[in-house]
C-alpha positions, 0 to 999 in steps of 0.5 A: 395487471390482473395478478397485481389486482388479485394479490392486492385483493387477497392482502386486503381480505387478510388485513380486514380479517385481522382488524375485525372486532369480535362483535363484527365477527359474530355479526358475520356468523349470524349472517352465515347462519341465516344464509344456510339453506334449510331442509323442507319435506312434503307432508307425506309419511312412510312407516317402516313397519309397513315395509316389513320392519319388526321391532324387538326381535334380535334375530331380525335385521330390518335394514332391507325394510328401512331402506325400502321405505326410504326408497319409496319415499324418495321415489314418491317425491319425498317426505318422512320415514318414521321409525316407531317406538321399539328396538329395531335391529338393523344393518347399514342404512342409506338415505336418499334425497328429500327424505327425513328419517325420523326416530320417534321417542322410544325408537332405537336403531341397533346396528349389527356388529357383524362386519359382513353386512358392511361390505362391499365397501363404499366410497368415503374417507378414513382419517382424511384419506380417500378410499373405499371402506366399510359402509357407514352405519347411516350413509348418503352420497350425493344427496340433497335435502336429507335429515335424521331427526327425532327423539330416538336413539341410534346405537352403533353397539360399539364396545371393547368386544365389538368394533373398538378393538379394531384399530387399523391393524396397529393393535389386536385384542387378546383372545380375538383375531390378530390383525396382521395386515396393518390396514391404517398403514397400508391405506396411508402408504397408498395415499403417500404414493398417489395410488388411484382411489379405486385401488384403495379398496379396504377389506374386513381384514384391514380393520378400519371401523366405519363411521356412525353417520357419514354424509358425503357430497350432500347439500341441505342436511339436518341432524336434529334431536337424536341421541347417537351412542356407541359409535364404531368410529367417528360419530357424525362425519359430514364430508364435502357437504354444504348447508349443514345443521346439527342441532340439539343432538346428544352424542355419547361415545367413549370408544377409541376415536369416537370424535363427536362431529367432524365436518370435513371440507364442509361449508356453511355449518351450524352446530348448536345446542348439542351435548358431547361426551366422547372418547376423542375430540368433541368437534373436530374440523377437517379438510383432508390428510396430506396429499389427498387434502392438498389435491382437492384443496377444499377447505372447511369454512364458515362454521358456527358453534354455539350453546353446546356442552362438552364433557369428556374428550381430547378437545372441545372445539378442534381444528385438525389434524387432517386439515391439509385443505385449510380452514377459515372462519370459525365462530364459537360462543356461549358453550360450557365445558367441564371434565377432568377428562377434557384435555383442551378447550380450543385445539389446533393440531397440524404438522408440516405433513399437512400444509394449509392455512388455518385462519380467522378463529373467533371464540367468546363467552366460554365457561370451563370448569376443569380441563386437563391440559390447556385452555388453548393449544396450538400444535404445529408438531402433531404426530412427529413420527408420521411417515410422510413428505414434510415439505408443507409447513402449515400456517395458523393466524388470526386466532381470537379468544375473549371472555373465557373463564377456566377454573382448573388446568395445567396451562393457560395457553400452550403453543408449539411452533415449528423449529424452522418456520415462523408460522403462528401469528396474530394470536389474541387473548382478551378479558380471560381468567384462568384459575388454579393453573398448576404450571402457573402460566402459559408455555410457548416453544418453536417460532411464533410472533404477534401473541397478544394478551389483553387483560388475561389473568392467571391465578389472579395475576394479570399476565404481561404481554408477549413481545411481538418478536419473541421466539423459541422456548418461552414461558409467560407467568 
């Protein structure tokens, strides 16, 4: 009887989500925002220069002084650690509970690119896989009530000669050291064979670049006002965090894999008023890769994105590809996107290596100048050459787009379903207009069902509806 009741409840929840109007969805989004626990800090300040930090001296690394100020603030019961105007060269920084690291206008943290400062390794994830890897430039583990704020800048100093040439051993820069071990493949191989995490200890030779900001298992987190640039790898990577706000942040990182903000297995997140100019996805929601994601089974959920601007990037708002724990409840509204180097507006990328259910996506009121490929792409055949167990077909359902305009793209909607499993369904596109679409329409391959167009115009013409039982290669003009 209990099993029957549970199954009925689950079915009702799914049906409710499918029948939810856009207005009802964003009322729910507002409730999520209101319920996010806010950070609060005592009226107590600690100036990093009082702990020995010295500005504008490239020969002086200040991380010991900055970390000492953070520790003193934490032990005093919390407050604000202030970095004043000037260039402060530094190694890795670790935040503690009840501390707001505040960068005043004109203050810049410039992180050394000497790898030796970022080891020994700390526990983190790299591309969705649990491991010990290089200490992220700004890191916190298991902390509560933390913040990175101000009008200052965090500069990872990534460049073609520093950090960016390292790509997990897959490539090497001419004239630089050659990476022979293949750290990315080694790590993924350890994960596929279920090696314990304490055996996945990466070294400088593995060339797995650290994140700029990585907060791991933290609660009540604020990142506000700062400029983050030249990250070695992903820029903001909250991992297993709850109650997170990223507000009015400028992200400028055109290096390889410079994702802007990647909440992974996070709940109750607000990203608003931010500007993204990235070398990879602007916002990419994740929940672990393959076996590790399925082992924790911790979906990301309840994420609200609003009033953001996206320029360059592989996708504006993206789910995946490390999404094995699943995802539910995304709300995106009132954003602007425009760049010939922005590939997609909305992107869902996963595969039968990953598994997981991705559901309840609501996107409205998006203005797009130019995007390179498609306004929305759902791809269940991402990275088809990956070595992995392919017995976990993912599901993508209940995706809703409304009032999106785009002035130029190759496709309107591009869908790549699986060949064997019919796992894309209830996709709704309403009151949208896509102009200068070079392919003249949408394209769908693989299996899918219940794709609905309601007042979708492409190149000035209303698009006919897709039949509910349409499968296989299918173009809609």
